[in-house]
N, CA, C and O atoms as a GROMACS GRO file, in nm:
protein
  592
    1MET      N    1   0.084  -0.117   0.000
    1MET     CA    2   0.000   0.000   0.000
    1MET      C    3   0.090   0.125   0.000
    1MET      O    4   0.200   0.123   0.054
    2ALA      N    5   0.041   0.230  -0.060
    2ALA     CA    6   0.121   0.352  -0.072
    2ALA      C    7   0.047   0.470  -0.010
    2ALA      O    8  -0.075   0.478  -0.010
    3ARG      N    9   0.127   0.561   0.043
    3ARG     CA   10   0.073   0.685   0.098
    3ARG      C   11   0.079   0.794  -0.007
    3ARG      O   12   0.150   0.783  -0.107
    4GLN      N   13   0.002   0.898   0.018
    4GLN     CA   14   0.007   1.013  -0.072
    4GLN      C   15   0.000   1.140   0.010
    4GLN      O   16  -0.044   1.141   0.125
    5ILE      N   17   0.046   1.248  -0.053
    5ILE     CA   18   0.042   1.380   0.008
    5ILE      C   19  -0.030   1.472  -0.088
    5ILE      O   20   0.000   1.475  -0.208
    6SER      N   21  -0.126   1.546  -0.036
    6SER     CA   22  -0.198   1.645  -0.116
    6SER      C   23  -0.191   1.778  -0.044
    6SER      O   24  -0.228   1.790   0.073
    7LYS      N   25  -0.142   1.878  -0.115
    7LYS     CA   26  -0.132   2.014  -0.061
    7LYS      C   27  -0.191   2.111  -0.163
    7LYS      O   28  -0.185   2.088  -0.284
    8GLU      N   29  -0.249   2.218  -0.112
    8GLU     CA   30  -0.316   2.315  -0.197
    8GLU      C   31  -0.278   2.455  -0.151
    8GLU      O   32  -0.261   2.480  -0.031
    9ILE      N   33  -0.266   2.547  -0.248
    9ILE     CA   34  -0.235   2.686  -0.213
    9ILE      C   35  -0.302   2.780  -0.312
    9ILE      O   36  -0.311   2.750  -0.432
   10LEU      N   37  -0.348   2.892  -0.262
   10LEU     CA   38  -0.407   2.997  -0.345
   10LEU      C   39  -0.298   3.098  -0.376
   10LEU      O   40  -0.230   3.148  -0.287
   11ILE      N   41  -0.282   3.128  -0.504
   11ILE     CA   42  -0.177   3.220  -0.549
   11ILE      C   43  -0.244   3.336  -0.623
   11ILE      O   44  -0.325   3.314  -0.712
   12ASN      N   45  -0.209   3.456  -0.586
   12ASN     CA   46  -0.265   3.577  -0.648
   12ASN      C   47  -0.194   3.606  -0.779
   12ASN      O   48  -0.117   3.701  -0.791
   13SER      N   49  -0.223   3.522  -0.877
   13SER     CA   50  -0.163   3.535  -1.009
   13SER      C   51  -0.240   3.445  -1.105
   13SER      O   52  -0.314   3.356  -1.062
   14SER      N   53  -0.223   3.469  -1.234
   14SER     CA   54  -0.295   3.390  -1.334
   14SER      C   55  -0.242   3.247  -1.341
   14SER      O   56  -0.130   3.219  -1.298
   15GLU      N   57  -0.323   3.160  -1.394
   15GLU     CA   58  -0.283   3.020  -1.413
   15GLU      C   59  -0.159   3.012  -1.502
   15GLU      O   60  -0.071   2.929  -1.479
   16ASP      N   61  -0.152   3.097  -1.604
   16ASP     CA   62  -0.038   3.097  -1.693
   16ASP      C   63   0.091   3.131  -1.618
   16ASP      O   64   0.193   3.065  -1.638
   17GLN      N   65   0.087   3.232  -1.534
   17GLN     CA   66   0.207   3.271  -1.459
   17GLN      C   67   0.251   3.160  -1.364
   17GLN      O   68   0.370   3.135  -1.348
   18VAL      N   69   0.156   3.094  -1.300
   18VAL     CA   70   0.190   2.984  -1.208
   18VAL      C   71   0.246   2.867  -1.288
   18VAL      O   72   0.348   2.809  -1.249
   19PHE      N   73   0.182   2.831  -1.398
   19PHE     CA   74   0.230   2.720  -1.480
   19PHE      C   75   0.370   2.748  -1.532
   19PHE      O   76   0.456   2.659  -1.532
   20GLN      N   77   0.395   2.870  -1.577
   20GLN     CA   78   0.528   2.907  -1.624
   20GLN      C   79   0.633   2.889  -1.515
   20GLN      O   80   0.746   2.848  -1.543
   21ALA      N   81   0.596   2.918  -1.390
   21ALA     CA   82   0.690   2.900  -1.278
   21ALA      C   83   0.719   2.752  -1.255
   21ALA      O   84   0.826   2.717  -1.204
   22LEU      N   85   0.626   2.664  -1.291
   22LEU     CA   86   0.646   2.520  -1.275
   22LEU      C   87   0.738   2.461  -1.382
   22LEU      O   88   0.795   2.354  -1.361
   23ILE      N   89   0.752   2.529  -1.497
   23ILE     CA   90   0.828   2.471  -1.608
   23ILE      C   91   0.948   2.553  -1.654
   23ILE      O   92   1.018   2.513  -1.746
   24THR      N   93   0.973   2.667  -1.591
   24THR     CA   94   1.083   2.755  -1.631
   24THR      C   95   1.201   2.734  -1.537
   24THR      O   96   1.190   2.762  -1.417
   25PRO      N   97   1.315   2.686  -1.587
   25PRO     CA   98   1.428   2.655  -1.500
   25PRO      C   99   1.470   2.767  -1.405
   25PRO      O  100   1.494   2.740  -1.288
   26SER      N  101   1.479   2.890  -1.452
   26SER     CA  102   1.523   2.999  -1.363
   26SER      C  103   1.423   3.020  -1.249
   26SER      O  104   1.464   3.051  -1.137
   27LYS      N  105   1.296   3.005  -1.276
   27LYS     CA  106   1.196   3.021  -1.170
   27LYS      C  107   1.199   2.902  -1.075
   27LYS      O  108   1.185   2.918  -0.954
   28ILE      N  109   1.216   2.782  -1.128
   28ILE     CA  110   1.226   2.662  -1.044
   28ILE      C  111   1.344   2.674  -0.949
   28ILE      O  112   1.332   2.643  -0.830
   29ARG      N  113   1.457   2.720  -1.000
   29ARG     CA  114   1.574   2.739  -0.913
   29ARG      C  115   1.541   2.835  -0.801
   29ARG      O  116   1.589   2.818  -0.688
   30SER      N  117   1.462   2.936  -0.829
   30SER     CA  118   1.428   3.034  -0.727
   30SER      C  119   1.332   2.977  -0.622
   30SER      O  120   1.362   2.985  -0.502
   31TRP      N  121   1.220   2.920  -0.663
   31TRP     CA  122   1.122   2.876  -0.563
   31TRP      C  123   1.154   2.742  -0.499
   31TRP      O  124   1.108   2.715  -0.388
   32TRP      N  125   1.232   2.658  -0.567
   32TRP     CA  126   1.267   2.528  -0.509
   32TRP      C  127   1.408   2.531  -0.450
   32TRP      O  128   1.460   2.428  -0.406
   33GLN      N  129   1.469   2.650  -0.448
   33GLN     CA  130   1.605   2.668  -0.396
   33GLN      C  131   1.702   2.564  -0.452
   33GLN      O  132   1.785   2.510  -0.380
   34ALA      N  133   1.689   2.538  -0.583
   34ALA     CA  134   1.775   2.442  -0.651
   34ALA      C  135   1.894   2.516  -0.713
   34ALA      O  136   1.891   2.637  -0.731
   35ASP      N  137   1.996   2.441  -0.744
   35ASP     CA  138   2.114   2.500  -0.808
   35ASP      C  139   2.109   2.488  -0.960
   35ASP      O  140   2.170   2.568  -1.031
   36ARG      N  141   2.038   2.387  -1.009
   36ARG     CA  142   2.024   2.368  -1.152
   36ARG      C  143   1.888   2.306  -1.183
   36ARG      O  144   1.833   2.233  -1.101
   37ALA      N  145   1.836   2.334  -1.300
   37ALA     CA  146   1.712   2.272  -1.347
   37ALA      C  147   1.718   2.263  -1.499
   37ALA      O  148   1.757   2.358  -1.568
   38ILE      N  149   1.680   2.148  -1.549
   38ILE     CA  150   1.670   2.127  -1.694
   38ILE      C  151   1.530   2.072  -1.719
   38ILE      O  152   1.494   1.965  -1.670
   39ILE      N  153   1.453   2.145  -1.796
   39ILE     CA  154   1.315   2.107  -1.824
   39ILE      C  155   1.294   2.107  -1.974
   39ILE      O  156   1.329   2.204  -2.042
   40LEU      N  157   1.238   2.000  -2.026
   40LEU     CA  158   1.193   1.994  -2.165
   40LEU      C  159   1.041   1.989  -2.157
   40LEU      O  160   0.983   1.881  -2.145
   41PRO      N  161   0.975   2.108  -2.164
   41PRO     CA  162   0.833   2.119  -2.133
   41PRO      C  163   0.741   2.069  -2.245
   41PRO      O  164   0.694   2.146  -2.328
   42LYS      N  165   0.718   1.938  -2.243
   42LYS     CA  166   0.627   1.875  -2.338
   42LYS      C  167   0.597   1.734  -2.287
   42LYS      O  168   0.666   1.683  -2.199
   43LYS      N  169   0.494   1.674  -2.341
   43LYS     CA  170   0.462   1.537  -2.305
   43LYS      C  171   0.583   1.449  -2.337
   43LYS      O  172   0.640   1.457  -2.446
   44ASN      N  173   0.619   1.365  -2.241
   44ASN     CA  174   0.738   1.278  -2.248
   44ASN      C  175   0.868   1.356  -2.242
   44ASN      O  176   0.975   1.301  -2.272
   45GLY      N  177   0.861   1.485  -2.203
   45GLY     CA  178   0.980   1.564  -2.182
   45GLY      C  179   1.046   1.528  -2.049
   45GLY      O  180   0.998   1.441  -1.977
   46ILE      N  181   1.156   1.596  -2.018
   46ILE     CA  182   1.229   1.568  -1.894
   46ILE      C  183   1.211   1.681  -1.794
   46ILE      O  184   1.185   1.796  -1.830
   47TYR      N  185   1.227   1.645  -1.667
   47TYR     CA  186   1.215   1.740  -1.556
   47TYR      C  187   1.325   1.701  -1.458
   47TYR      O  188   1.308   1.609  -1.378
   48VAL      N  189   1.437   1.772  -1.463
   48VAL     CA  190   1.554   1.738  -1.383
   48VAL      C  191   1.591   1.858  -1.296
   48VAL      O  192   1.602   1.970  -1.345
   49ILE      N  193   1.610   1.832  -1.168
   49ILE     CA  194   1.648   1.937  -1.074
   49ILE      C  195   1.764   1.885  -0.989
   49ILE      O  196   1.764   1.770  -0.948
   50ALA      N  197   1.863   1.972  -0.964
   50ALA     CA  198   1.978   1.933  -0.884
   50ALA      C  199   2.005   2.038  -0.778
   50ALA      O  200   1.989   2.158  -0.800
   51TRP      N  201   2.048   1.990  -0.661
   51TRP     CA  202   2.084   2.075  -0.550
   51TRP      C  203   2.228   2.046  -0.513
   51TRP      O  204   2.273   1.932  -0.520
   52GLY      N  205   2.301   2.150  -0.475
   52GLY     CA  206   2.441   2.137  -0.436
   52GLY      C  207   2.526   2.230  -0.520
   52GLY      O  208   2.508   2.240  -0.641
   53GLU      N  209   2.618   2.298  -0.455
   53GLU     CA  210   2.699   2.399  -0.523
   53GLU      C  211   2.792   2.341  -0.629
   53GLU      O  212   2.819   2.406  -0.730
   54LYS      N  213   2.841   2.219  -0.606
   54LYS     CA  214   2.938   2.160  -0.699
   54LYS      C  215   2.862   2.091  -0.813
   54LYS      O  216   2.796   1.990  -0.793
   55GLU      N  217   2.874   2.148  -0.931
   55GLU     CA  218   2.803   2.093  -1.047
   55GLU      C  219   2.842   1.948  -1.075
   55GLU      O  220   2.757   1.867  -1.112
   56ASP      N  221   2.969   1.915  -1.057
   56ASP     CA  222   3.015   1.780  -1.086
   56ASP      C  223   2.993   1.682  -0.971
   56ASP      O  224   3.011   1.562  -0.988
   57GLN      N  225   2.955   1.734  -0.854
   57GLN     CA  226   2.927   1.649  -0.739
   57GLN      C  227   2.808   1.705  -0.663
   57GLN      O  228   2.823   1.755  -0.551
   58PRO      N  229   2.689   1.697  -0.722
   58PRO     CA  230   2.571   1.753  -0.655
   58PRO      C  231   2.535   1.674  -0.529
   58PRO      O  232   2.571   1.558  -0.514
   59ASP      N  233   2.464   1.740  -0.441
   59ASP     CA  234   2.416   1.674  -0.319
   59ASP      C  235   2.295   1.586  -0.348
   59ASP      O  236   2.280   1.479  -0.290
   60PHE      N  237   2.211   1.632  -0.440
   60PHE     CA  238   2.086   1.562  -0.467
   60PHE      C  239   2.039   1.592  -0.608
   60PHE      O  240   2.048   1.706  -0.654
   61ILE      N  241   1.989   1.491  -0.677
   61ILE     CA  242   1.931   1.507  -0.811
   61ILE      C  243   1.800   1.431  -0.815
   61ILE      O  244   1.790   1.318  -0.766
   62THR      N  245   1.700   1.492  -0.873
   62THR     CA  246   1.576   1.422  -0.903
   62THR      C  247   1.547   1.441  -1.052
   62THR      O  248   1.552   1.553  -1.103
   63ALA      N  249   1.518   1.331  -1.119
   63ALA     CA  250   1.493   1.336  -1.262
   63ALA      C  251   1.367   1.256  -1.293
   63ALA      O  252   1.354   1.141  -1.251
   64GLY      N  253   1.276   1.318  -1.365
   64GLY     CA  254   1.152   1.250  -1.399
   64GLY      C  255   1.110   1.280  -1.541
   64GLY      O  256   1.173   1.359  -1.612
   65THR      N  257   1.004   1.214  -1.582
   65THR     CA  258   0.946   1.232  -1.714
   65THR      C  259   0.813   1.306  -1.701
   65THR      O  260   0.735   1.279  -1.610
   66ILE      N  261   0.789   1.398  -1.791
   66ILE     CA  262   0.661   1.469  -1.794
   66ILE      C  263   0.562   1.378  -1.867
   66ILE      O  264   0.566   1.365  -1.989
   67LYS      N  265   0.473   1.316  -1.791
   67LYS     CA  266   0.377   1.221  -1.848
   67LYS      C  267   0.252   1.290  -1.900
   67LYS      O  268   0.187   1.242  -1.994
   68GLU      N  269   0.218   1.403  -1.840
   68GLU     CA  270   0.103   1.480  -1.887
   68GLU      C  271   0.142   1.626  -1.887
   68GLU      O  272   0.197   1.677  -1.789
   69TYR      N  273   0.113   1.694  -1.996
   69TYR     CA  274   0.151   1.834  -2.011
   69TYR      C  275   0.031   1.908  -2.071
   69TYR      O  276   0.010   1.907  -2.193
   70SER      N  277  -0.046   1.970  -1.985
   70SER     CA  278  -0.163   2.050  -2.026
   70SER      C  279  -0.141   2.191  -1.975
   70SER      O  280  -0.175   2.220  -1.860
   71PRO      N  281  -0.084   2.280  -2.059
   71PRO     CA  282  -0.051   2.415  -2.013
   71PRO      C  283  -0.165   2.482  -1.936
   71PRO      O  284  -0.282   2.480  -1.977
   72ASN      N  285  -0.126   2.540  -1.825
   72ASN     CA  286  -0.215   2.616  -1.736
   72ASN      C  287  -0.318   2.530  -1.665
   72ASN      O  288  -0.408   2.583  -1.598
   73LYS      N  289  -0.307   2.397  -1.678
   73LYS     CA  290  -0.404   2.307  -1.614
   73LYS      C  291  -0.339   2.196  -1.533
   73LYS      O  292  -0.363   2.184  -1.413
   74ARG      N  293  -0.256   2.114  -1.599
   74ARG     CA  294  -0.201   1.995  -1.533
   74ARG      C  295  -0.058   1.967  -1.580
   74ARG      O  296  -0.022   1.988  -1.696
   75LEU      N  297   0.021   1.918  -1.484
   75LEU     CA  298   0.157   1.875  -1.513
   75LEU      C  299   0.180   1.750  -1.428
   75LEU      O  300   0.181   1.757  -1.305
   76LEU      N  301   0.198   1.635  -1.493
   76LEU     CA  302   0.219   1.509  -1.423
   76LEU      C  303   0.362   1.463  -1.447
   76LEU      O  304   0.406   1.447  -1.561
   77LEU      N  305   0.434   1.441  -1.337
   77LEU     CA  306   0.572   1.394  -1.342
   77LEU      C  307   0.577   1.252  -1.287
   77LEU      O  308   0.514   1.222  -1.185
   78ALA      N  309   0.651   1.165  -1.354
   78ALA     CA  310   0.660   1.025  -1.311
   78ALA      C  311   0.795   0.967  -1.354
   78ALA      O  312   0.882   1.038  -1.404
   79ASP      N  313   0.810   0.838  -1.332
   79ASP     CA  314   0.933   0.765  -1.370
   79ASP      C  315   1.057   0.831  -1.313
   79ASP      O  316   1.154   0.858  -1.385
   80PHE      N  317   1.053   0.858  -1.183
   80PHE     CA  318   1.162   0.931  -1.118
   80PHE      C  319   1.285   0.845  -1.096
   80PHE      O  320   1.277   0.725  -1.068
   81ASP      N  321   1.399   0.911  -1.108
   81ASP     CA  322   1.528   0.855  -1.069
   81ASP      C  323   1.587   0.955  -0.970
   81ASP      O  324   1.584   1.076  -0.994
   82TYR      N  325   1.640   0.906  -0.859
   82TYR     CA  326   1.694   0.991  -0.754
   82TYR      C  327   1.840   0.961  -0.732
   82TYR      O  328   1.886   0.847  -0.746
   83PHE      N  329   1.913   1.064  -0.697
   83PHE     CA  330   2.050   1.048  -0.650
   83PHE      C  331   2.066   1.135  -0.528
   83PHE      O  332   2.022   1.251  -0.526
   84SER      N  333   2.128   1.081  -0.425
   84SER     CA  334   2.162   1.158  -0.306
   84SER      C  335   2.304   1.122  -0.267
   84SER      O  336   2.342   1.005  -0.267
   85SER      N  337   2.384   1.224  -0.236
   85SER     CA  338   2.521   1.198  -0.193
   85SER      C  339   2.524   1.120  -0.062
   85SER      O  340   2.627   1.061  -0.028
   86ALA      N  341   2.413   1.119   0.011
   86ALA     CA  342   2.403   1.045   0.136
   86ALA      C  343   2.369   0.897   0.112
   86ALA      O  344   2.371   0.817   0.206
   87GLY      N  345   2.337   0.862  -0.012
   87GLY     CA  346   2.304   0.723  -0.043
   87GLY      C  347   2.162   0.711  -0.093
   87GLY      O  348   2.087   0.809  -0.093
   88PRO      N  349   2.124   0.591  -0.136
   88PRO     CA  350   1.990   0.571  -0.192
   88PRO      C  351   1.881   0.575  -0.086
   88PRO      O  352   1.908   0.562   0.033
   89LEU      N  353   1.758   0.594  -0.131
   89LEU     CA  354   1.643   0.585  -0.040
   89LEU      C  355   1.639   0.444   0.018
   89LEU      O  356   1.676   0.348  -0.052
   90PRO      N  357   1.595   0.428   0.143
   90PRO     CA  358   1.593   0.295   0.206
   90PRO      C  359   1.468   0.212   0.168
   90PRO      O  360   1.429   0.121   0.241
   91PHE      N  361   1.408   0.245   0.056
   91PHE     CA  362   1.288   0.175   0.011
   91PHE      C  363   1.276   0.194  -0.139
   91PHE      O  364   1.338   0.284  -0.196
   92GLU      N  365   1.195   0.112  -0.203
   92GLU     CA  366   1.167   0.126  -0.346
   92GLU      C  367   1.030   0.190  -0.360
   92GLU      O  368   0.939   0.163  -0.282
   93ALA      N  369   1.016   0.276  -0.461
   93ALA     CA  370   0.888   0.345  -0.480
   93ALA      C  371   0.874   0.388  -0.625
   93ALA      O  372   0.973   0.406  -0.697
   94LYS      N  373   0.750   0.405  -0.666
   94LYS     CA  374   0.719   0.463  -0.797
   94LYS      C  375   0.640   0.590  -0.770
   94LYS      O  376   0.516   0.589  -0.766
   95PHE      N  377   0.713   0.699  -0.753
   95PHE     CA  378   0.650   0.827  -0.723
   95PHE      C  379   0.587   0.889  -0.846
   95PHE      O  380   0.634   0.870  -0.959
   96GLU      N  381   0.480   0.961  -0.823
   96GLU     CA  382   0.423   1.051  -0.923
   96GLU      C  383   0.390   1.181  -0.852
   96GLU      O  384   0.349   1.182  -0.736
   97ILE      N  385   0.408   1.291  -0.924
   97ILE     CA  386   0.372   1.423  -0.871
   97ILE      C  387   0.282   1.489  -0.974
   97ILE      O  388   0.320   1.507  -1.089
   98LEU      N  389   0.163   1.525  -0.931
   98LEU     CA  390   0.065   1.589  -1.018
   98LEU      C  391   0.039   1.730  -0.967
   98LEU      O  392  -0.002   1.750  -0.853
   99PHE      N  393   0.064   1.828  -1.053
   99PHE     CA  394   0.028   1.966  -1.026
   99PHE      C  395  -0.100   1.996  -1.103
   99PHE      O  396  -0.106   1.973  -1.224
  100THR      N  397  -0.202   2.046  -1.035
  100THR     CA  398  -0.329   2.080  -1.098
  100THR      C  399  -0.361   2.226  -1.068
  100THR      O  400  -0.351   2.270  -0.953
  101LEU      N  401  -0.399   2.301  -1.172
  101LEU     CA  402  -0.430   2.443  -1.158
  101LEU      C  403  -0.574   2.471  -1.198
  101LEU      O  404  -0.623   2.421  -1.299
  102THR      N  405  -0.640   2.552  -1.117
  102THR     CA  406  -0.770   2.609  -1.153
  102THR      C  407  -0.762   2.756  -1.114
  102THR      O  408  -0.683   2.794  -1.028
  103GLY      N  409  -0.845   2.837  -1.177
  103GLY     CA  410  -0.842   2.978  -1.142
  103GLY      C  411  -0.939   3.059  -1.223
  103GLY      O  412  -1.019   3.006  -1.300
  104ASN      N  413  -0.929   3.191  -1.203
  104ASN     CA  414  -1.021   3.283  -1.271
  104ASN      C  415  -0.947   3.389  -1.352
  104ASN      O  416  -1.005   3.490  -1.392
  105GLY      N  417  -0.818   3.366  -1.377
  105GLY     CA  418  -0.738   3.462  -1.453
  105GLY      C  419  -0.659   3.558  -1.368
  105GLY      O  420  -0.559   3.614  -1.413
  106THR      N  421  -0.702   3.579  -1.243
  106THR     CA  422  -0.626   3.667  -1.153
  106THR      C  423  -0.580   3.594  -1.027
  106THR      O  424  -0.482   3.636  -0.964
  107THR      N  425  -0.648   3.488  -0.990
  107THR     CA  426  -0.602   3.404  -0.879
  107THR      C  427  -0.603   3.259  -0.927
  107THR      O  428  -0.683   3.220  -1.012
  108SER      N  429  -0.512   3.182  -0.871
  108SER     CA  430  -0.498   3.042  -0.910
  108SER      C  431  -0.494   2.954  -0.786
  108SER      O  432  -0.432   2.988  -0.686
  109ASN      N  433  -0.561   2.841  -0.795
  109ASN     CA  434  -0.554   2.740  -0.692
  109ASN      C  435  -0.463   2.629  -0.746
  109ASN      O  436  -0.495   2.565  -0.846
  110LEU      N  437  -0.352   2.607  -0.679
  110LEU     CA  438  -0.257   2.504  -0.720
  110LEU      C  439  -0.264   2.390  -0.620
  110LEU      O  440  -0.250   2.411  -0.499
  111THR      N  441  -0.285   2.270  -0.671
  111THR     CA  442  -0.284   2.151  -0.588
  111THR      C  443  -0.168   2.064  -0.634
  111THR      O  444  -0.147   2.044  -0.754
  112VAL      N  445  -0.093   2.012  -0.538
  112VAL     CA  446   0.011   1.914  -0.569
  112VAL      C  447  -0.029   1.785  -0.500
  112VAL      O  448  -0.068   1.784  -0.383
  113LEU      N  449  -0.018   1.675  -0.574
  113LEU     CA  450  -0.048   1.543  -0.522
  113LEU      C  451   0.073   1.455  -0.550
  113LEU      O  452   0.105   1.427  -0.666
  114GLN      N  453   0.139   1.410  -0.444
  114GLN     CA  454   0.251   1.317  -0.458
  114GLN      C  455   0.201   1.180  -0.414
  114GLN      O  456   0.152   1.164  -0.302
  115THR      N  457   0.214   1.083  -0.502
  115THR     CA  458   0.171   0.947  -0.471
  115THR      C  459   0.289   0.851  -0.480
  115THR      O  460   0.395   0.883  -0.532
  116GLY      N  461   0.266   0.731  -0.427
  116GLY     CA  462   0.365   0.625  -0.439
  116GLY      C  463   0.461   0.612  -0.323
  116GLY      O  464   0.560   0.539  -0.334
  117ILE      N  465   0.437   0.681  -0.213
  117ILE     CA  466   0.525   0.669  -0.096
  117ILE      C  467   0.484   0.544  -0.020
  117ILE      O  468   0.371   0.537   0.028
  118PRO      N  469   0.571   0.445  -0.008
  118PRO     CA  470   0.533   0.319   0.055
  118PRO      C  471   0.489   0.337   0.200
  118PRO      O  472   0.539   0.424   0.272
  119ASP      N  473   0.396   0.255   0.240
  119ASP     CA  474   0.348   0.254   0.379
  119ASP      C  475   0.436   0.158   0.460
  119ASP      O  476   0.389   0.057   0.513
  120LEU      N  477   0.562   0.193   0.467
  120LEU     CA  478   0.662   0.113   0.537
  120LEU      C  479   0.733   0.201   0.639
  120LEU      O  480   0.748   0.322   0.618
  121ALA      N  481   0.777   0.142   0.747
  121ALA     CA  482   0.851   0.219   0.847
  121ALA      C  483   0.975   0.284   0.786
  121ALA      O  484   1.013   0.395   0.825
  122ALA      N  485   1.037   0.217   0.690
  122ALA     CA  486   1.158   0.271   0.624
  122ALA      C  487   1.129   0.400   0.548
  122ALA      O  488   1.221   0.476   0.518
  123ALA      N  489   1.002   0.425   0.516
  123ALA     CA  490   0.965   0.545   0.440
  123ALA      C  491   0.906   0.654   0.529
  123ALA      O  492   0.872   0.761   0.479
  124ASP      N  493   0.893   0.630   0.658
  124ASP     CA  494   0.830   0.728   0.748
  124ASP      C  495   0.902   0.862   0.749
  124ASP      O  496   0.838   0.967   0.740
  125GLU      N  497   1.034   0.860   0.759
  125GLU     CA  498   1.111   0.984   0.764
  125GLU      C  499   1.097   1.061   0.633
  125GLU      O  500   1.082   1.184   0.634
  126TYR      N  501   1.101   0.991   0.522
  126TYR     CA  502   1.082   1.054   0.391
  126TYR      C  503   0.943   1.118   0.384
  126TYR      O  504   0.930   1.233   0.342
  127PHE      N  505   0.842   1.044   0.424
  127PHE     CA  506   0.704   1.094   0.420
  127PHE      C  507   0.689   1.221   0.504
  127PHE      O  508   0.631   1.319   0.459
  128GLU      N  509   0.741   1.218   0.626
  128GLU     CA  510   0.733   1.337   0.713
  128GLU      C  511   0.808   1.455   0.652
  128GLU      O  512   0.761   1.569   0.660
  129GLY      N  513   0.923   1.428   0.593
  129GLY     CA  514   0.999   1.535   0.528
  129GLY      C  515   0.923   1.595   0.410
  129GLY      O  516   0.927   1.716   0.388
  130CYS      N  517   0.853   1.511   0.335
  130CYS     CA  518   0.774   1.560   0.221
  130CYS      C  519   0.655   1.643   0.268
  130CYS      O  520   0.621   1.743   0.204
  131LEU      N  521   0.592   1.604   0.377
  131LEU     CA  522   0.479   1.682   0.429
  131LEU      C  523   0.521   1.826   0.456
  131LEU      O  524   0.455   1.920   0.412
  132LYS      N  525   0.632   1.842   0.527
  132LYS     CA  526   0.682   1.977   0.556
  132LYS      C  527   0.740   2.041   0.429
  132LYS      O  528   0.719   2.159   0.404
  133GLY      N  529   0.812   1.961   0.352
  133GLY     CA  530   0.876   2.013   0.232
  133GLY      C  531   0.778   2.072   0.132
  133GLY      O  532   0.804   2.178   0.076
  134TRP      N  533   0.665   2.004   0.109
  134TRP     CA  534   0.568   2.058   0.014
  134TRP      C  535   0.505   2.187   0.066
  134TRP      O  536   0.479   2.278  -0.013
  135THR      N  537   0.480   2.196   0.195
  135THR     CA  538   0.425   2.321   0.252
  135THR      C  539   0.524   2.435   0.228
  135THR      O  540   0.485   2.541   0.180
  136ASP      N  541   0.649   2.413   0.262
  136ASP     CA  542   0.752   2.516   0.244
  136ASP      C  543   0.771   2.551   0.096
  136ASP      O  544   0.783   2.668   0.061
  137THR      N  545   0.774   2.449   0.011
  137THR     CA  546   0.798   2.469  -0.131
  137THR      C  547   0.684   2.547  -0.196
  137THR      O  548   0.708   2.637  -0.276
  138LEU      N  549   0.559   2.513  -0.163
  138LEU     CA  550   0.446   2.586  -0.221
  138LEU      C  551   0.440   2.730  -0.172
  138LEU      O  552   0.405   2.820  -0.248
  139ASN      N  553   0.476   2.753  -0.045
  139ASN     CA  554   0.481   2.891   0.004
  139ASN      C  555   0.590   2.970  -0.068
  139ASN      O  556   0.572   3.088  -0.097
  140SER      N  557   0.702   2.906  -0.097
  140SER     CA  558   0.809   2.971  -0.172
  140SER      C  559   0.764   3.000  -0.316
  140SER      O  560   0.792   3.108  -0.368
  141LEU      N  561   0.696   2.905  -0.379
  141LEU     CA  562   0.643   2.926  -0.513
  141LEU      C  563   0.548   3.044  -0.516
  141LEU      O  564   0.555   3.128  -0.606
  142LYS      N  565   0.460   3.052  -0.418
  142LYS     CA  566   0.364   3.163  -0.408
  142LYS      C  567   0.438   3.297  -0.403
  142LYS      O  568   0.402   3.391  -0.475
  143LYS      N  569   0.542   3.306  -0.318
  143LYS     CA  570   0.618   3.431  -0.307
  143LYS      C  571   0.684   3.468  -0.439
  143LYS      O  572   0.680   3.583  -0.482
  144VAL      N  573   0.746   3.371  -0.503
  144VAL     CA  574   0.816   3.398  -0.630
  144VAL      C  575   0.718   3.446  -0.735
  144VAL      O  576   0.744   3.545  -0.803
  145VAL      N  577   0.604   3.377  -0.750
  145VAL     CA  578   0.508   3.414  -0.854
  145VAL      C  579   0.443   3.547  -0.825
  145VAL      O  580   0.429   3.630  -0.915
  146GLU      N  581   0.405   3.571  -0.702
  146GLU     CA  582   0.334   3.694  -0.669
  146GLU      C  583   0.424   3.817  -0.673
  146GLU      O  584   0.376   3.930  -0.684
  147HIS      N  585   0.555   3.797  -0.663
  147HIS     CA  586   0.647   3.911  -0.664
  147HIS      C  587   0.728   3.919  -0.792
  147HIS      O  588   0.830   3.987  -0.796
  148SER      N  589   0.683   3.851  -0.896
  148SER     CA  590   0.754   3.856  -1.026
  148SER      C  591   0.705   3.975  -1.106
  148SER      O  592   0.752   3.997  -1.218
   0.00000   0.00000   0.00000
């Protein structure tokens, strides 16, 4: 059985501006506090983010495939590969992250749904970290978009 995390945030900006922040490397680096991002924004495109000052020895990399690409509406990321300088995750998982946007042209409701976190004790620390991490990350995204 797998756990999931669902978080939602209201952003005072258009759906287009929020969606652009989800797929534009310079904006991703800003709101996700990443050091590098490579995005090929299309169905079956890539979504790669790296953290760590040393380009040749990053601390953490996450790489996924864009499985669904509906501008200003939905972005589904799947088929993740992870690297951590601290070692691999202590469990196997098939994560998916779905960003869903609704709005009225001036405000946007962004929902993120992360699925595939195993219901195992070995995944408890990861799950708790993601709960806090998504709250912090969405608040950072809101600040970046609203002050652009």
